[in-house]
N, C-alpha and C positions, 0 to 999 in steps of 0.2 A: 503495501498500498504505498510504504514511504517511498519508494521509487516511482511509481504511479505520479504517486502526488508532484514528486517534483520534478518528473517529467512536463504534469499538466502545469504547473508553476510556469516553466520554461515556454511551453505553448503561449501562455498569456502574456508572460512579462515578454517575449522577445521584439514587440513591436513597441514597448515603454522603452527598452534597454537603447534599441535601435534608435529612437529620436533624441533619448541622454545622448548618445555618442556623436549625432550628427550635430548636438547644440553645443559639444564641447569642440567639435573640429572648426563650427562655427566663429565660436566667441576666441579662436587663439589671439593673444596678443597682435596688434597690426606691428609690432615690430619685425616678429617673424616673419611676414609674408614679404618683408622689403631686404632679407637678408643675402648677401648673393649664395651663387650654389657652390656645391663644394669644390675647391679650386683644383686643377688638372696642372700637376707641376709641370712645368716645363712652356707652356701653352701661353699665350696673350690670353689676359682674361676677357676682354670684350672688344674684338676686332672690330676696326669699321668697316675693313673690306671683307669682306664673307669670302671664305676658300675654303676648298676641298682639297687634301693633300696624298689623297690614297687614289688618285687617278692622274693621266697623262694628259697636257694641255698643246693642242695644236697650236698653230700661229696666230690664228684670228681670236682663241680662248684666251693666250698669252697677253698678247696686246691689249686686249681688253680689260686683264689685270692689272699689266701696270698702268695703263693711265687710268684706271680707279685706283690705284696706289697714290698715284701723283695728284688726284683731285681730292682724296680724303686727308693727304697730308704734304699739302703744299709747301709747311714749315721744315719739313724733314727732306723732300727729294723732290729731285726734276727730271722730266723723263726729257728725252730730246734719242734724235737718231744721227748717227755716226755716218750714216751714209744709205743708199742702198745695193741690196744684192743685185746678184747679176738679173734672175728675174722681176726686180724692181721692190722688193720687199724693204720695209725699213727696217736698219739692225737699229734695234733699240739697246739704248744704254741708258741706264738708272743712276743719278746720283745721290747718294743718301749720308745725307750729314744734317747736323744740327745748325741752321742759317742765322743769319742776324751779326752773327761775329765775324770773325776772319773770313778771309775769302776763299773758297774752297783749294786754292792750289796753293796757300799758307800752311796749310794743314798735311800731316802724312796723310798719304795716300794707298789704299789697296785697291787693286784690279783683279777683277773677277769675273773670268768669260766660262760660257760653257757652251757645248754643242758644235765646235768646230768641225766634228765628226758626227754628221748629223742624224745616223742610226743609232748613238748613244745618251738616248732620248730622257733617262732619267737626272742628267747632267742639266738639264735648263729646268726642271722641277726643282735641283737644290739650290739653282739661282734666284729662281723667283720664292722659292722658300724663304730663303737668306734674306732677301730683301724684305720681303714681306712682315719675318718675324722681328726685325731691328723696327720697323716703323709701327709696327701695333705692340710691341713691346716698350719702347721708348718714355712714356709716361709712368709704365708700373715697374721695371726692373730700372734699378739702380746703376749696373754693369752695361747695359746699352747705351743709358742715357750720358754716361762718362763717355763711353765709345763714341756716340755721335757726335759727343761737344768737341771731342779731341781730335776724332779722325774722320775723314772722308773716305767713303766705299765708292769705287766706279762699277756698276754689275751691266755686264750682258748676257742678256741669257741662252740668245740664240744667233751663235756666230754664221751658222750656213742656215737661215730659215728656209731656202726651198727646198733642202733636202730634208730639211726634219718636216714639213708638208708631203715632202715627197714619201718617206717612211711610214707615216701614220696614215695616209690618205689612198696610198696606192699600193699593190701587189708588189711587196718586199720581201726577203729573208731580216733574220734578226742581224745581220750582219751589214747591211745594204741601206740606204747608200751611205759610204763611210764619205763621197766626194761631195762636192757641191755640184751644180747644173750647170757649169761653164762648159761649153761642147769642146770634147778633145777627141783627136783622134788614137783609139787607143793600139790599134791593132796596122798602124801607117799603111793605110790603104787609098788614102785623101779623100775618105769620108768621115763624118764623125756621129758617132752614137746611133749609129744604123743597126747594132745586135743588141739590144740588152735580152734580159731573161724576161722568159713570158708565162704568165698565170693558166697553165694546161688546164687545169680543173676548173679554174673561176673562184675559187674559195679564198682570192686576196690576201695568199701566203706563197711564196716562192719556196716551194720544199725540193725535194730531192729526186732525180726520176732512176727506177732500176728496171731490171729485167732479168729474170730468171736464166742462171745461165750455170752448167757444171764447172765451166773455168774459170768462173769469177773467184775473187777472194774474199766474199763475204758471205756471213750466214748470220740467220737471227739467234738475238741474245736469249738463253735456254729460259729465264724466268719472263723478258719481256720479248716476245716473238718480233712484234714490228718493230723492234729496234736492230739494225745492223750491225756487227762488229766483225774484226777480222778472223778468217781463219786461222786456226794453228797452223805452221809452216808446212807439216807433213798431214794436214786434213784438207780432205777437198772443199772448195765453197758452192756456196749454194746461189748466189746472186752478183752481177755486176751492176756498179754503179755508175749513172751515164754522168752524172753531176748535176746543178742546180736545171729546174724546169727553166727550158728556152727551145727555141727553135733557129733553124741556119738561115735567119731574115733576109742574110744578104748574098747567098749561094756559094759562101767562099769554103764552105765545108767544115765550117766552126762555128760553133753555139756559142752565145752569151760573150762573146770576146771585143765588142765596144761596147758598153752600156753609158747611160747617159751621165756625164761627169769621167770618170776614173782616174782622177790625182788624188793626193792626198792634200788638203790643206795644211795640215801640220808638217809640211816639208819646204814649204814655201816662204820662211823667213829668212829674215838676211844677215844667220851668220854660219858659217860655212856649208852654205848651200852649194848642192853638188847637183849634175846636171841627169837628166831621166835616166842616163845607160849607168849612171853611180847609185844615185838614189832614186829609186823607184817613185813615182808620184809627185816628183818634183815641179811640174808643168815648166814654162817658157823661162822663168826669169826670175828671182825672188820679187814678193808682193806684187807677181802680175794677177793676182786675185781681186778684188773689187772690196769681198769682206775682209781680206787679211790688212789691203791696205789703208781701209778705212780707221781698222783699229790700230794700226802701225800710227799712223797721223798722229789721233788721240793721244798716245802713249808718249810721244815724243812731246807733244805740247805740253805735257804732266810732267814734268821731273819731278814732284813731289811723289812719286808713286814709288814706292819703297818696299812693298809684299805684294805680292799675286799667288792666286792659285787658279789654275784650268781646270775642269771638270769633266772626264772623259769616262769610259767601262772599257772591259771588266778587268777583274783579279783582282781587287785588293790591295790597290797599291797605293803607298805612296812615293813620287817618281821624282827625284833631283837630275839634273844632268850630271857632267856632260854627257852629250849625244856621241861623243866620240874621243877618243883618247886625245886626238890634236887639241883640245882645248880643257886644259885642265882646271879645277876650282882652286882659288886660293883657300890654303889651311885655316886661315884665321876663320872664312865666311864658312869652310865645311862646319866648324866646332856650331856655330850658330844653325844649318841647317841640322844638324845632328841631333841640338835639342829640340828644337821646333818638332822633327820629326817623331823624338822618341815622346812627345806627348801625345803626340797624335796618332800614333799605336795603342796607347792607351784609350782613349777616348773613339776609336774605331778598331773594336775588337776582331780580329782576324786578319786589318790589313798589315803589310809589309813596307817599309822602309826599303827603298831600293835606289839603285845609281842605274842609269837608262842603257849607259853603254857596256856596264860590264855585269848587271844584273837580268838584262833583258835583252838587248839588240842594239845595233849601231844607230844614230838618227843624224840625218844632217839636213840642218834647216831648219831646226824646230822650233818651236815659239818659244821653249823655256831656256834653250841657252842664247838666244835673240835677247830675253827680257834680263837673262843675269850678265851676258857678258859685253851686252853694247849699253844697258838702262841700268845697271847695277844692283837690279831688284833679288830680293830673296823669294822664289819663286817655289812653286809644286805642281805636279799635274798630279792630281788624285783620279784612280781607276777604280770609279765606286762598284760596289759590289761583290760580295768574294762567296765562293761556293759555301764556306762555314756557315752562311745565312740560312742554310737549306734546313738544317738541323742541328745549327746552334754547335756545331764541335769543330775541331780541326779537320780537315780533310786531307787526305793525300791528294798533290796537284797532279796526278797523272792524269792526262786527257781521258783514259778508259774509267777511271775510278770518278771522276769527275762525272760524266757522264751517266754513269750508274745512279750516282745520286741522286742528278736529273729526273731519271725516269723514276726513281724512286719517292722524288718531290713530288712528280706527274702524280703519280696513282693515287697516293696519299693525301696530296694535301691540294694539289690542281683538280683531284677527281677525273683525271684523264684529261683535260680539255689543252694539255699541252703540246699535245701532238696531233697530226692528221691523220687519220688510217689511212693505210694503203690504198689506192684505186686503181682501176684501168684505164687508161685512156689511149687514145689514136694518134701518133706522134708523126709528121708528115716524113722525116727521114729514118725513124728506128723501127716503125709500127707499133705494134699493140707493146704498151709498157707499163710499169706501175707508177705514178707519184704519190707520196707521202713524206710526213718529217716533223720536224719542230715548227710550231707555227711561230710568225716575227715577235708577238708579242711578251716574249720571255724567252729566256736563255743568257743572253748579255744584260739584257733590265730585270728588275726585280718582278715579281705580279705585285698590281695591285696596294694588296692587304702588306706587304712587307715593305713599301714607297716611303710611307712618313717618317720612319725609324731613320732611315737611309737619309734622307731629308736633314731630320735633326743633327742627326750625331755627325753628318758632315757641315752642315752650319755651325756648330759648336765648334768645331776644328778651325773655320774659317775665322769665327771671332777669337777664337785665340791666338789665331797668327797676327789679325790685325791688331791687338791689343799689346803684343809684345814689339810692336812696331817703334821706331825712336821716337821720344819726346824730349824735348830740351826743355830744362823748368830752372830758373835762378831758385836756388836755395837759399843759404844764410850769406846774407850779406853785411860786411864790418866797416865801418866809417872814422877814422880814428885822426887827431889833429897831429902833425907833426909839428917840429922846431922851424922857424923860418916861414912859417907863416902857410906852411905846405899841408895839405890833407892827401892822406894815405885810404885809398877805398880798396877793399877786398870783396872778392866775390866767387863763388862756386855756381858752377852751371855743370846741373845734374843731367843725367839721363838714365831712370829708374826702368828700363825696358833691356827686353834679350838683345835686339838689336841695335850696333853702333848707327850714327848716324849718316855714315858712309860708308856703305860695303868697301872690303880689301879690294874687289876687282874695280869698284868707284873709282876710288883713290889713285890705283894705279894706271886707269886710264882717262884720270882728269874728266870725270863724264860730270858731273855737278861740281859747282865753287867750295871751297872749304867753308866750314862755318865761321858765324865771326861774332863778337859782343863788343859791344860799342858804350863807352861813356859819355855821356851826352851833355850838354850845358857846363862843361868847364869851359874858363879863358884859356887856359894853355894844359895840358899833359907835359908831364917832365918826364916821366918813365912809364911805360906797360911793359909787363910781365905775364906770363903765361907758363904754369905749372903742371903736373901731373901730381904732385904731393900738397895737401894740406900745409906742409911747413914748409913750400918755395925753396926744397932742396933741387940746386941744378935749373934753375929758373932759364927761361928761353926769352931774352929782352926782343922787343920788336921796335927799331928804330925807325922806320919809315911809319907815319901817322900811327901813334902809340894808343889814340884815343880808340882807335877799330882795331881791337887785338883778332888776329886768323888763330882760331883753334884747330884746324886742317880737320877734326870730328871730333866727336866725343864716343866713348865705346861702351858696348851694353854694359848693364849695369854699374855704371863707373861716373865720373866726373871730371872736370877743367877747374882749375883755379886761377884765379884773374887777379892783379895787381895794381893800381894803376897811381901816380904820385901827381897831385893835381894843385895847379896855384891858381888863383880866381877861381871863384865858381859865386853864383847865386843859386839857381835850383838845378839838382842834379840827379838824372836818370839813367839808367841800366838795358840794354833793350841787345837780345842775342837772338841770331836768326841762322836756321837751318833749312837749305832745299828740302830735305826729306825728314828731319826732324821738328820741323814746325819753328813755334818762334815764343819767346817771353818778352815782357818789360814790366821794369819796377821802376817807382818815382822812389828818392831817399829822402831819408829822415837824417838832416845834419845835427848835432848836437851842438 
């Protein structure tokens, strides 16, 4: 009876309980309704520009994002075009810095470009995300606020905009097009771009062609029979691979030998450039490409650029030059590169710090070498995405094991969407063949659900790199009266950042002028001294124009010490200027 009575009570009481509970919800204190949502660490709290970073943006969408950033953050950025690509698209550059103070070129500058190889599509997303994160975090993140106050970032998200859209909107493989779209005669037959790949089955992907052949050297992988692997040396094969999808469009007996473009934009820079027969992809002469020339002319107009990164894919690499053994880097600069890259390896799990010509392959006419050797810039190429990302563990980097992990990843995480099943088609030259293989939208680039983390981690490495650019500041200043009416002024010029104000190669080649510190307002400067020691041991006297002392440079995490003896004064001030290290100024209090 008690159980029945209690059940009856619940039946009759339920509407009253519900009403009371609803009343509690309605009468919550108003303050609770206005509280911010649970904070998401690492993300801007209230972005003005709404953007999604688990997808890829084509040229039109990226342009819309950049324009919206510029419209919503006019005090922090300026959007301009470096020029037009071969097909007439704008090569967008977004300058990001706090405005209203020093002019951009008076701040240490950081150059960030992406998509010079247009099929490396996540590179553009990382550059866009970096710009967006900086703009949206300026008001809420102290480190970002300070960075934009003291530095300027020049961000070019699409250095090959023509081919980016070609990859996204036309049949391609994950590897194409690496080139831009300037016509080029790859097969030296007097015609240009007349024999590119063809989508035989109309699925939007350029995959492989195969035929069954007992004399072929490939066989199905036992666990994944749609995936071909080499047969053992003493084992008969079952298939012959005929290459990527395509016809003999020009009737010369070859297939796909002259696709659109066909050169390498990252072999067209004016340092150690070599002709086509030495360096494949070099095209006609240095900076022959309109996209590269537009970028180079901007960089030449901005000698304040001291740090740079260029985003590529794939393999999880933090690359520095030299591209060839003929262009060694200065030992002092290598120490800076090593320290920056060590932090990068920590921030980017699975990435390796490598030297291009010793750890990868020789490169002539590469962007990194031009930026370092001719502009004195501390620069990296970041090869985005690593096989470690598939399952969060180190991977044997042999091709066969990497592809095996790709197949496993496709099976369990992409649920079979990563590969096109083999299907039979009629080929005008080969007859009945099969086409199939990996789709273009993954392999070199991460699937969309892995993209945002890739963007954020690499953005953070860019910010660390930019933060470690030199920044000259006047430290302690001491003013003392001396006998005979003289005034002694002593000042410390500090650089509390990892990079020196001028790299060793900059000093060696005299790329930028020496740093200078000036005493202003003195009637006569009797003596001007510079020292590496606060005790002025072995000081260097500057006899000509001692009011403006030449520092040469300020090392990273170090200081220079200057001293003047002055005769006659009213108001005194000190200013320091470094082309790549910024500037500072202070009025003096004279006791």
